[in-house]
N, C-alpha and C positions, 0 to 999 in steps of 0.2 A: 413633801409639803411644797407648796408653791413658793419658789424663792424670790428674793428681792430683785435679783438680776433678771429673772423671767418677767416679772411685773414691769420693770423699767423698760425692757425690750418691747413688750407688747404695747405699752403706753407710747413709746417712741414711734412704733409703727402706726398706731392709731392717729397720732398727731401728724405724721407725715401724710397719711391718707386725707386727713381733714385739710391740711395745707393745700393738697392737690385740688380738693373741691373748691376751696376759696380762690385759688389762682385761676381755675377753670372758669368760675363765675366772673372774675374780673376780666379775663381775656375775652370773654364773649359778650361784653357790654355792646349793645346795639346802638349805633349812632342814630340820630333822627333821620327819617327817610322822607324824601319829597317825591311826589309823582304828579304828572300833568295829564290833562285830558282836554278835549275840545281844541285841538291844535295849539296847546300851550296856554289857552285863555283861562283855564281853571287849574289851580294848583292846590294840592293838599300836602300837609306835613304831619307825619306821625312822630311823636316824641320818643325818647329812649325807652319809655315805659309802654309804648305801643298804642297809646291813646292819641286821638286827634288833637294836634297842637294848634293847627292853623288851616283855615280855608281861605283861599285868595282867588278873586276874580281879577286876573291881570288885564283884562279888557272888558269894560263895563258893557259893551255892546252884546256880549254873550248872553246877557240876561234877556235880550229881546228874542232869543231863539225859541222860546216857548218852554213850558214846563216839562213836556215829554222829553225833549232834547236835553234839558238840564238834568232831569232825573237820570237819564241814561249816562250822561257824561260824568255826573257826580259819582254814580255807581262805578264807572270805569276807573275814575281817579282813586277812589277808596280801595277798590280791589287791586289796582296796580301798586299802590303803596303797601297794602298788606302782603302782596306777593313778594315785593322787594324786601320787606322786613323779614318774612319767613326765610327767604333765601340767605339773608345775612345771619340768621340764627342757625342755619344748618351747619353742622360740624362733622369732621371726619374722626375726631377723637372720641373714644368711648367715654361715656359718663362714668364717674366713680361709683362703685357699688356701695351706696349709703347703707343698705341693709347689712352688708357684711361688716362695715365699720361699726355699726350699732351693735351687732352681735359680738364683735371682738371686745368692745368696751364693756358690754354686759358680762361677758365671760371674765374679764379682768376684775370687774366689780364683785361678781359672785365668788371668785377665787380669793380675792382680798378679804372679803367678809369672813369666809371660811377660815382663812389663816388667822385673822384677828380673833375669832372665837377660840381657835385652838391655842393661840398664845395666851389669851385671857384665862383659859382653863388651866394651862400650865403655870401661869403666875399665881393663880388661886391655890393650886396644889403646893407650890413652893412656900407661899405665905402661910398656909395651914401648917406645914412642917416646921417653919421657923417659929410659929407661935406655940409649938409644942403639941400639935395634933398628930395623928397617926399617919 
């Protein structure tokens, strides 16, 4: 039968693995990223969530450069910010195997249910004997 110590050990291992996942997520929070284009006259900031937080024209004269120039420079600024964010997301540590953790927890659950059914059957048999049954 699946013992209490074995259940406790497997649950402790699953908790440890989940703690690693949580810590990994906290360690890899990406700070806001700022990139520039048009010789610093256009600035874009991506927030921690990766969405555009701010566009800034540091020099208003850049607006006189024309739409084609602005389109290209805006594209450059956005792409530079996205590249910088992607670089800060890159990590050398292997991601925890969430599937394996899920399988371990499912195994513990299945074994625990089986053990509870067996214990329930044994308790029923003892109760039947105590009540004068065969």
